[in-house]
LUMGUBA-189664 format. One record per residue (C-alpha): residue number from 1; residue in one letter; x, y, z. Coordinates in nm, 2 decimals, always signed. Layout:
N
+------+-------+--------+--------+--------+
| lofi | kolgu |   east |  north |     up |
+------+-------+--------+--------+--------+
|  NUM |     A |      X |      Y |      Z |
...
+------+-------+--------+--------+--------+
This chain:
329
+------+-------+--------+--------+--------+
| lofi | kolgu |   east |  north |     up |
+------+-------+--------+--------+--------+
|    1 |     X |  +9.33 | +10.98 |  +5.18 |
|    2 |     X |  +9.26 | +10.81 |  +5.51 |
|    3 |     X |  +9.03 | +11.00 |  +5.74 |
|    4 |     X |  +9.21 | +11.20 |  +6.02 |
|    5 |     X |  +8.91 | +11.16 |  +6.26 |
|    6 |     X |  +8.74 | +10.88 |  +6.44 |
|    7 |     X |  +8.54 | +10.66 |  +6.21 |
|    8 |     X |  +8.16 | +10.61 |  +6.26 |
|    9 |     X |  +8.21 | +10.26 |  +6.40 |
|   10 |     X |  +8.46 | +10.39 |  +6.65 |
|   11 |     X |  +8.23 | +10.66 |  +6.77 |
|   12 |     X |  +7.94 | +10.41 |  +6.79 |
|   13 |     X |  +8.16 | +10.19 |  +7.00 |
|   14 |     X |  +8.20 | +10.46 |  +7.25 |
|   15 |     X |  +7.83 | +10.52 |  +7.26 |
|   16 |     X |  +7.75 | +10.16 |  +7.30 |
|   17 |     X |  +8.00 | +10.12 |  +7.57 |
|   18 |     X |  +7.85 | +10.41 |  +7.76 |
|   19 |     X |  +7.50 | +10.28 |  +7.71 |
|   20 |     X |  +7.61 |  +9.94 |  +7.85 |
|   21 |     X |  +7.75 | +10.11 |  +8.16 |
|   22 |     X |  +7.42 | +10.30 |  +8.20 |
|   23 |     X |  +7.23 |  +9.98 |  +8.18 |
|   24 |     X |  +7.39 |  +9.84 |  +8.50 |
|   25 |     X |  +7.72 |  +9.69 |  +8.39 |
|   26 |     X |  +7.95 |  +9.76 |  +8.67 |
|   27 |     X |  +8.29 |  +9.63 |  +8.78 |
|   28 |     X |  +8.38 |  +9.56 |  +9.15 |
|   29 |     X |  +8.48 |  +9.87 |  +9.34 |
|   30 |     X |  +8.83 |  +9.88 |  +9.49 |
|   31 |     X |  +8.88 | +10.00 |  +9.84 |
|   32 |     X |  +8.80 | +10.37 |  +9.87 |
|   33 |     X |  +9.07 | +10.53 | +10.08 |
|   34 |     X |  +9.38 | +10.33 | +10.02 |
|   35 |     X |  +9.59 | +10.23 |  +9.72 |
|   36 |     X |  +9.44 |  +9.93 |  +9.54 |
|   37 |     X |  +9.80 |  +9.80 |  +9.48 |
|   38 |     X | +10.13 |  +9.89 |  +9.63 |
|   39 |     X | +10.46 |  +9.80 |  +9.45 |
|   40 |     X | +10.69 |  +9.67 |  +9.72 |
|   41 |     X | +11.05 |  +9.76 |  +9.77 |
|   42 |     X | +11.02 | +10.12 |  +9.63 |
|   43 |     X | +11.14 | +10.41 |  +9.83 |
|   44 |     X | +11.02 | +10.76 |  +9.78 |
|   45 |     X | +11.36 | +10.88 |  +9.66 |
|   46 |     X | +11.42 | +10.59 |  +9.43 |
|   47 |     X | +11.46 | +10.67 |  +9.06 |
|   48 |     X | +11.17 | +10.53 |  +8.86 |
|   49 |     X | +11.13 | +10.50 |  +8.48 |
|   50 |     X | +10.77 | +10.50 |  +8.35 |
|   51 |     X | +10.66 | +10.45 |  +7.99 |
|   52 |     X | +10.32 | +10.60 |  +7.87 |
|   53 |     X | +10.16 | +10.51 |  +7.54 |
|   54 |     X |  +9.85 | +10.35 |  +7.39 |
|   55 |     X |  +9.61 | +10.29 |  +7.10 |
|   56 |     X |  +9.80 |  +9.98 |  +6.98 |
|   57 |     X |  +9.51 |  +9.78 |  +6.84 |
|   58 |     X |  +9.67 |  +9.44 |  +6.86 |
|   59 |     X |  +9.52 |  +9.21 |  +6.60 |
|   60 |     X |  +9.62 |  +8.98 |  +6.32 |
|   61 |     X |  +9.92 |  +9.10 |  +6.13 |
|   62 |     X |  +9.73 |  +9.08 |  +5.80 |
|   63 |     X |  +9.53 |  +9.38 |  +5.91 |
|   64 |     X |  +9.75 |  +9.68 |  +5.82 |
|   65 |     X |  +9.47 |  +9.93 |  +5.76 |
|   66 |     X |  +9.34 |  +9.97 |  +6.12 |
|   67 |     X |  +9.68 |  +9.94 |  +6.27 |
|   68 |     X | +10.04 |  +9.92 |  +6.16 |
|   69 |     X | +10.18 |  +9.58 |  +6.27 |
|   70 |     X | +10.54 |  +9.66 |  +6.19 |
|   71 |     X | +10.54 |  +9.98 |  +6.40 |
|   72 |     X | +10.34 |  +9.80 |  +6.68 |
|   73 |     X | +10.60 |  +9.53 |  +6.71 |
|   74 |     X | +10.88 |  +9.78 |  +6.69 |
|   75 |     X | +10.74 |  +9.99 |  +6.97 |
|   76 |     X | +10.69 |  +9.69 |  +7.19 |
|   77 |     X | +11.06 |  +9.59 |  +7.14 |
|   78 |     X | +11.19 |  +9.94 |  +7.21 |
|   79 |     X | +10.98 |  +9.96 |  +7.53 |
|   80 |     X | +11.12 |  +9.62 |  +7.64 |
|   81 |     X | +11.48 |  +9.76 |  +7.59 |
|   82 |     X | +11.39 | +10.06 |  +7.81 |
|   83 |     X | +11.33 |  +9.82 |  +8.10 |
|   84 |     X | +11.08 | +10.06 |  +8.27 |
|   85 |     X | +10.95 | +10.01 |  +8.62 |
|   86 |     X | +10.60 | +10.05 |  +8.49 |
|   87 |     X | +10.41 | +10.08 |  +8.16 |
|   88 |     X | +10.09 | +10.29 |  +8.16 |
|   89 |     X |  +9.87 | +10.21 |  +7.86 |
|   90 |     X |  +9.61 | +10.46 |  +7.76 |
|   91 |     X |  +9.36 | +10.21 |  +7.62 |
|   92 |     X |  +9.26 | +10.03 |  +7.30 |
|   93 |     X |  +9.50 |  +9.75 |  +7.34 |
|   94 |     X |  +9.33 |  +9.51 |  +7.10 |
|   95 |     X |  +9.13 |  +9.60 |  +6.79 |
|   96 |     X |  +8.83 |  +9.38 |  +6.88 |
|   97 |     X |  +8.81 |  +9.34 |  +7.25 |
|   98 |     X |  +8.54 |  +9.08 |  +7.24 |
|   99 |     X |  +8.77 |  +8.85 |  +7.03 |
|  100 |     X |  +9.00 |  +8.64 |  +7.24 |
|  101 |     X |  +9.23 |  +8.60 |  +6.94 |
|  102 |     X |  +9.32 |  +8.97 |  +6.95 |
|  103 |     X |  +9.42 |  +8.95 |  +7.32 |
|  104 |     X |  +9.63 |  +8.65 |  +7.23 |
|  105 |     X |  +9.81 |  +8.86 |  +6.97 |
|  106 |     X |  +9.88 |  +9.11 |  +7.26 |
|  107 |     X | +10.03 |  +8.83 |  +7.47 |
|  108 |     X | +10.23 |  +8.69 |  +7.19 |
|  109 |     X | +10.37 |  +9.03 |  +7.07 |
|  110 |     X | +10.45 |  +9.15 |  +7.42 |
|  111 |     X | +10.64 |  +8.83 |  +7.52 |
|  112 |     X | +10.95 |  +9.05 |  +7.56 |
|  113 |     X | +10.77 |  +9.24 |  +7.83 |
|  114 |     X | +10.69 |  +8.92 |  +8.01 |
|  115 |     X | +11.05 |  +8.82 |  +7.98 |
|  116 |     X | +11.16 |  +9.14 |  +8.14 |
|  117 |     X | +10.88 |  +9.11 |  +8.41 |
|  118 |     X | +10.75 |  +9.46 |  +8.32 |
|  119 |     X | +10.46 |  +9.59 |  +8.53 |
|  120 |     X | +10.18 |  +9.68 |  +8.28 |
|  121 |     X |  +9.89 |  +9.90 |  +8.40 |
|  122 |     X |  +9.62 |  +9.94 |  +8.13 |
|  123 |     X |  +9.30 | +10.14 |  +8.11 |
|  124 |     X |  +8.99 | +10.03 |  +7.92 |
|  125 |     X |  +8.91 | +10.20 |  +7.59 |
|  126 |     X |  +8.63 | +10.16 |  +7.35 |
|  127 |     X |  +8.81 |  +9.90 |  +7.14 |
|  128 |     X |  +8.88 |  +9.69 |  +7.45 |
|  129 |     X |  +8.51 |  +9.62 |  +7.47 |
|  130 |     X |  +8.44 |  +9.64 |  +7.09 |
|  131 |     X |  +8.20 |  +9.36 |  +7.00 |
|  132 |     X |  +8.05 |  +9.32 |  +7.34 |
|  133 |     X |  +8.12 |  +9.47 |  +7.69 |
|  134 |     X |  +8.09 |  +9.15 |  +7.88 |
|  135 |     X |  +8.32 |  +8.96 |  +7.64 |
|  136 |     X |  +8.57 |  +9.24 |  +7.63 |
|  137 |     X |  +8.59 |  +9.27 |  +8.01 |
|  138 |     X |  +8.62 |  +8.89 |  +8.04 |
|  139 |     X |  +8.91 |  +8.89 |  +7.80 |
|  140 |     X |  +9.07 |  +9.19 |  +7.98 |
|  141 |     X |  +9.04 |  +9.02 |  +8.31 |
|  142 |     X |  +9.19 |  +8.70 |  +8.19 |
|  143 |     X |  +9.48 |  +8.89 |  +8.03 |
|  144 |     X |  +9.55 |  +9.09 |  +8.35 |
|  145 |     X |  +9.46 |  +8.86 |  +8.63 |
|  146 |     X |  +9.69 |  +9.05 |  +8.87 |
|  147 |     X |  +9.43 |  +9.34 |  +8.86 |
|  148 |     X |  +9.18 |  +9.11 |  +9.04 |
|  149 |     X |  +8.88 |  +9.21 |  +8.83 |
|  150 |     X |  +8.92 |  +9.58 |  +8.90 |
|  151 |     X |  +8.85 |  +9.80 |  +8.59 |
|  152 |     X |  +8.95 | +10.11 |  +8.77 |
|  153 |     X |  +9.22 | +10.10 |  +9.04 |
|  154 |     X |  +9.52 | +10.28 |  +9.19 |
|  155 |     X |  +9.88 | +10.19 |  +9.23 |
|  156 |     X | +10.15 | +10.34 |  +9.45 |
|  157 |     X | +10.50 | +10.31 |  +9.31 |
|  158 |     X | +10.74 | +10.49 |  +9.54 |
|  159 |     X | +10.65 | +10.86 |  +9.52 |
|  160 |     X | +10.43 | +10.81 |  +9.21 |
|  161 |     X | +10.05 | +10.74 |  +9.24 |
|  162 |     X |  +9.86 | +10.60 |  +8.95 |
|  163 |     X |  +9.48 | +10.65 |  +8.93 |
|  164 |     X |  +9.34 | +10.44 |  +8.65 |
|  165 |     X |  +8.98 | +10.53 |  +8.54 |
|  166 |     X |  +8.74 | +10.33 |  +8.33 |
|  167 |     X |  +8.57 | +10.52 |  +8.05 |
|  168 |     X |  +8.33 | +10.23 |  +7.97 |
|  169 |     X |  +8.15 | +10.29 |  +8.30 |
|  170 |     X |  +8.02 | +10.61 |  +8.43 |
|  171 |     X |  +8.25 | +10.84 |  +8.62 |
|  172 |     X |  +8.00 | +11.12 |  +8.64 |
|  173 |     X |  +7.88 | +11.29 |  +8.95 |
|  174 |     X |  +7.71 | +11.05 |  +9.18 |
|  175 |     X |  +7.86 | +10.74 |  +9.03 |
|  176 |     X |  +8.06 | +10.48 |  +9.23 |
|  177 |     X |  +8.37 | +10.56 |  +9.03 |
|  178 |     X |  +8.35 | +10.93 |  +9.10 |
|  179 |     X |  +8.30 | +10.86 |  +9.47 |
|  180 |     X |  +8.61 | +10.63 |  +9.47 |
|  181 |     X |  +8.82 | +10.89 |  +9.29 |
|  182 |     X |  +8.72 | +11.16 |  +9.54 |
|  183 |     X |  +8.82 | +10.93 |  +9.83 |
|  184 |     X |  +9.15 | +10.85 |  +9.66 |
|  185 |     X |  +9.24 | +11.21 |  +9.63 |
|  186 |     X |  +9.13 | +11.29 |  +9.98 |
|  187 |     X |  +9.35 | +11.02 | +10.13 |
|  188 |     X |  +9.65 | +11.05 |  +9.90 |
|  189 |     X |  +9.96 | +10.93 | +10.09 |
|  190 |     X | +10.18 | +11.22 | +10.20 |
|  191 |     X | +10.49 | +11.06 | +10.04 |
|  192 |     X | +10.34 | +11.10 |  +9.69 |
|  193 |     X | +10.49 | +11.37 |  +9.46 |
|  194 |     X | +10.33 | +11.28 |  +9.13 |
|  195 |     X |  +9.98 | +11.16 |  +9.05 |
|  196 |     X |  +9.91 | +11.02 |  +8.71 |
|  197 |     X |  +9.54 | +11.00 |  +8.60 |
|  198 |     X |  +9.52 | +10.73 |  +8.33 |
|  199 |     X |  +9.20 | +10.70 |  +8.11 |
|  200 |     X |  +9.13 | +10.65 |  +7.75 |
|  201 |     X |  +8.90 | +10.94 |  +7.65 |
|  202 |     X |  +9.08 | +11.28 |  +7.64 |
|  203 |     X |  +9.00 | +11.53 |  +7.91 |
|  204 |     X |  +9.17 | +11.80 |  +7.71 |
|  205 |     X |  +9.22 | +11.81 |  +7.33 |
|  206 |     X |  +9.36 | +12.03 |  +7.06 |
|  207 |     X |  +9.13 | +12.28 |  +6.88 |
|  208 |     X |  +9.09 | +12.06 |  +6.58 |
|  209 |     X |  +8.95 | +11.77 |  +6.78 |
|  210 |     X |  +8.72 | +12.00 |  +6.97 |
|  211 |     X |  +8.57 | +12.14 |  +6.64 |
|  212 |     X |  +8.57 | +11.83 |  +6.42 |
|  213 |     X |  +8.52 | +11.54 |  +6.67 |
|  214 |     X |  +8.35 | +11.71 |  +6.97 |
|  215 |     X |  +8.62 | +11.60 |  +7.21 |
|  216 |     X |  +8.63 | +11.61 |  +7.51 |
|  217 |     X |  +8.28 | +11.46 |  +7.56 |
|  218 |     X |  +8.05 | +11.60 |  +7.83 |
|  219 |     X |  +8.14 | +11.32 |  +8.07 |
|  220 |     X |  +8.51 | +11.40 |  +8.03 |
|  221 |     X |  +8.45 | +11.77 |  +8.07 |
|  222 |     X |  +8.27 | +11.69 |  +8.40 |
|  223 |     X |  +8.56 | +11.48 |  +8.52 |
|  224 |     X |  +8.81 | +11.75 |  +8.42 |
|  225 |     X |  +8.62 | +12.01 |  +8.62 |
|  226 |     X |  +8.61 | +11.77 |  +8.92 |
|  227 |     X |  +8.99 | +11.71 |  +8.91 |
|  228 |     X |  +9.05 | +12.09 |  +8.87 |
|  229 |     X |  +8.83 | +12.16 |  +9.17 |
|  230 |     X |  +9.02 | +11.90 |  +9.38 |
|  231 |     X |  +9.36 | +12.01 |  +9.27 |
|  232 |     X |  +9.43 | +12.28 |  +9.53 |
|  233 |     X |  +9.39 | +12.03 |  +9.81 |
|  234 |     X |  +9.63 | +11.78 |  +9.65 |
|  235 |     X |  +9.99 | +11.81 |  +9.75 |
|  236 |     X | +10.14 | +11.66 |  +9.43 |
|  237 |     X | +10.19 | +11.74 |  +9.07 |
|  238 |     X |  +9.89 | +11.62 |  +8.86 |
|  239 |     X |  +9.94 | +11.46 |  +8.52 |
|  240 |     X |  +9.65 | +11.34 |  +8.30 |
|  241 |     X |  +9.74 | +11.08 |  +8.03 |
|  242 |     X |  +9.48 | +10.99 |  +7.77 |
|  243 |     X |  +9.46 | +10.82 |  +7.43 |
|  244 |     X |  +9.18 | +10.78 |  +7.17 |
|  245 |     X |  +9.33 | +11.06 |  +6.95 |
|  246 |     X |  +9.59 | +10.87 |  +6.74 |
|  247 |     X |  +9.85 | +11.14 |  +6.77 |
|  248 |     X | +10.04 | +11.34 |  +7.04 |
|  249 |     X |  +9.92 | +11.65 |  +7.22 |
|  250 |     X | +10.03 | +11.83 |  +7.54 |
|  251 |     X |  +9.87 | +12.10 |  +7.75 |
|  252 |     X |  +9.92 | +12.28 |  +8.08 |
|  253 |     X |  +9.60 | +12.43 |  +8.23 |
|  254 |     X |  +9.55 | +12.53 |  +8.59 |
|  255 |     X |  +9.88 | +12.37 |  +8.70 |
|  256 |     X |  +9.75 | +12.04 |  +8.57 |
|  257 |     X |  +9.93 | +11.87 |  +8.28 |
|  258 |     X |  +9.73 | +11.69 |  +8.00 |
|  259 |     X |  +9.89 | +11.45 |  +7.76 |
|  260 |     X |  +9.73 | +11.27 |  +7.47 |
|  261 |     X |  +9.94 | +10.97 |  +7.38 |
|  262 |     X |  +9.76 | +10.76 |  +7.12 |
|  263 |     X | +10.05 | +10.68 |  +6.89 |
|  264 |     X | +10.09 | +10.31 |  +6.96 |
|  265 |     X | +10.03 | +10.20 |  +6.60 |
|  266 |     X |  +9.65 | +10.26 |  +6.54 |
|  267 |     X |  +9.55 | +10.43 |  +6.22 |
|  268 |     X |  +9.69 | +10.78 |  +6.27 |
|  269 |     X |  +9.48 | +11.09 |  +6.28 |
|  270 |     X |  +9.62 | +11.37 |  +6.07 |
|  271 |     X |  +9.62 | +11.72 |  +6.24 |
|  272 |     X |  +9.55 | +11.99 |  +5.99 |
|  273 |     X |  +9.65 | +12.25 |  +6.25 |
|  274 |     X |  +9.75 | +12.28 |  +6.61 |
|  275 |     X |  +9.58 | +12.53 |  +6.84 |
|  276 |     X |  +9.78 | +12.78 |  +7.04 |
|  277 |     X |  +9.72 | +12.59 |  +7.37 |
|  278 |     X |  +9.90 | +12.28 |  +7.24 |
|  279 |     X | +10.25 | +12.29 |  +7.37 |
|  280 |     X | +10.36 | +12.05 |  +7.09 |
|  281 |     X | +10.36 | +12.24 |  +6.77 |
|  282 |     X | +10.57 | +12.02 |  +6.54 |
|  283 |     X | +10.39 | +11.93 |  +6.22 |
|  284 |     X | +10.55 | +11.59 |  +6.17 |
|  285 |     X | +10.31 | +11.31 |  +6.07 |
|  286 |     X | +10.24 | +11.04 |  +6.17 |
|  287 |     X | +10.33 | +11.05 |  +6.54 |
|  288 |     X | +10.38 | +10.69 |  +6.63 |
|  289 |     X | +10.55 | +10.72 |  +6.97 |
|  290 |     X | +10.59 | +10.65 |  +7.34 |
|  291 |     X | +10.67 | +10.87 |  +7.63 |
|  292 |     X | +10.94 | +10.80 |  +7.89 |
|  293 |     X | +10.92 | +10.97 |  +8.24 |
|  294 |     X | +11.23 | +10.95 |  +8.45 |
|  295 |     X | +11.12 | +11.03 |  +8.81 |
|  296 |     X | +11.39 | +11.12 |  +9.05 |
|  297 |     X | +11.28 | +11.28 |  +9.37 |
|  298 |     X | +11.05 | +11.58 |  +9.30 |
|  299 |     X | +11.15 | +11.60 |  +8.94 |
|  300 |     X | +11.02 | +11.41 |  +8.64 |
|  301 |     X | +11.20 | +11.44 |  +8.31 |
|  302 |     X | +11.00 | +11.34 |  +8.01 |
|  303 |     X | +11.08 | +11.26 |  +7.65 |
|  304 |     X | +10.85 | +11.18 |  +7.35 |
|  305 |     X | +11.02 | +10.92 |  +7.13 |
|  306 |     X | +10.88 | +10.92 |  +6.78 |
|  307 |     X | +10.91 | +10.65 |  +6.52 |
|  308 |     X | +11.07 | +10.76 |  +6.20 |
|  309 |     X | +11.21 | +10.58 |  +5.89 |
|  310 |     X | +10.87 | +10.43 |  +5.80 |
|  311 |     X | +10.98 | +10.36 |  +5.45 |
|  312 |     X | +11.32 | +10.22 |  +5.55 |
|  313 |     X | +11.47 | +10.10 |  +5.87 |
|  314 |     X | +11.26 | +10.21 |  +6.17 |
|  315 |     X | +11.44 | +10.41 |  +6.44 |
|  316 |     X | +11.35 | +10.66 |  +6.71 |
|  317 |     X | +11.39 | +11.04 |  +6.74 |
|  318 |     X | +11.33 | +11.25 |  +7.04 |
|  319 |     X | +11.06 | +11.51 |  +6.94 |
|  320 |     X | +10.95 | +11.66 |  +7.27 |
|  321 |     X | +11.12 | +11.71 |  +7.61 |
|  322 |     X | +10.98 | +11.86 |  +7.92 |
|  323 |     X | +11.02 | +11.85 |  +8.30 |
|  324 |     X | +10.76 | +11.83 |  +8.57 |
|  325 |     X | +10.84 | +11.95 |  +8.93 |
|  326 |     X | +10.64 | +11.84 |  +9.23 |
|  327 |     X | +10.53 | +12.12 |  +9.47 |
|  328 |     X | +10.70 | +12.16 |  +9.80 |
|  329 |     X | +10.49 | +12.07 | +10.11 |
+------+-------+--------+--------+--------+
């Protein structure tokens, strides 16, 4: 039976990425107190559809052990049909980030997204720099030139504010990334109703992952405490979207929502049990999926679309539905 937990190479990839960041590998810092990017033509009351998912592991289609190429392609096509205003990817886009060929597979398989002119906002995961941080970042930047070399950044899309963090560099106390995050929250535009924090490593995880995989890591626990401390001063609904765990989990703690969406086609992690804090208690497996958020005014209706029919014709079923409401001023 395939292991339900991160493999040793995967864990070593995280350690090596963190070590590289500690040795002085840093990306350019975006402006502190303003959005890095603003999507033009969006009003605060305009309906916005957002797709969230990740852990796709784009690589050669002959590799059907580390990822499921059939599911991966199917999810991409379904997302293209959704025609979302934005796609938030929770990391690990390629399998080997240092290999330009894997990034080319991403570009080839997501051609339908390019045809629909979808806005794609990724965060770096451990596989995005697997094989070498410099090479992985170089491939990331060439794949997403519109991000202008920023590995963490913010985007304002109407009344939605995306804060994308980079787990391959330090976001601990005293780091440039933490200072940038604090400035972003302090100067959040008043028109924003929803703030999405996008990063690869989970800030909150089910009991099984806590016990068996020591997740969240200390750096993510520190980041979680920082966001929790800042939350009372923020006039918007806060939503944290992570990957790394190749499954689906959802939590609500301290009026902050935490979602693990790592069902993009990577080798799935089987959950033997779900802890009581996990708001998703369904025992279905595997949970290849993507999330759709339909934001209209101060309400965001969400659905988790799960792939089924793995031994026959693939199709989607809605397995989770929930609603977020932004606070009144």
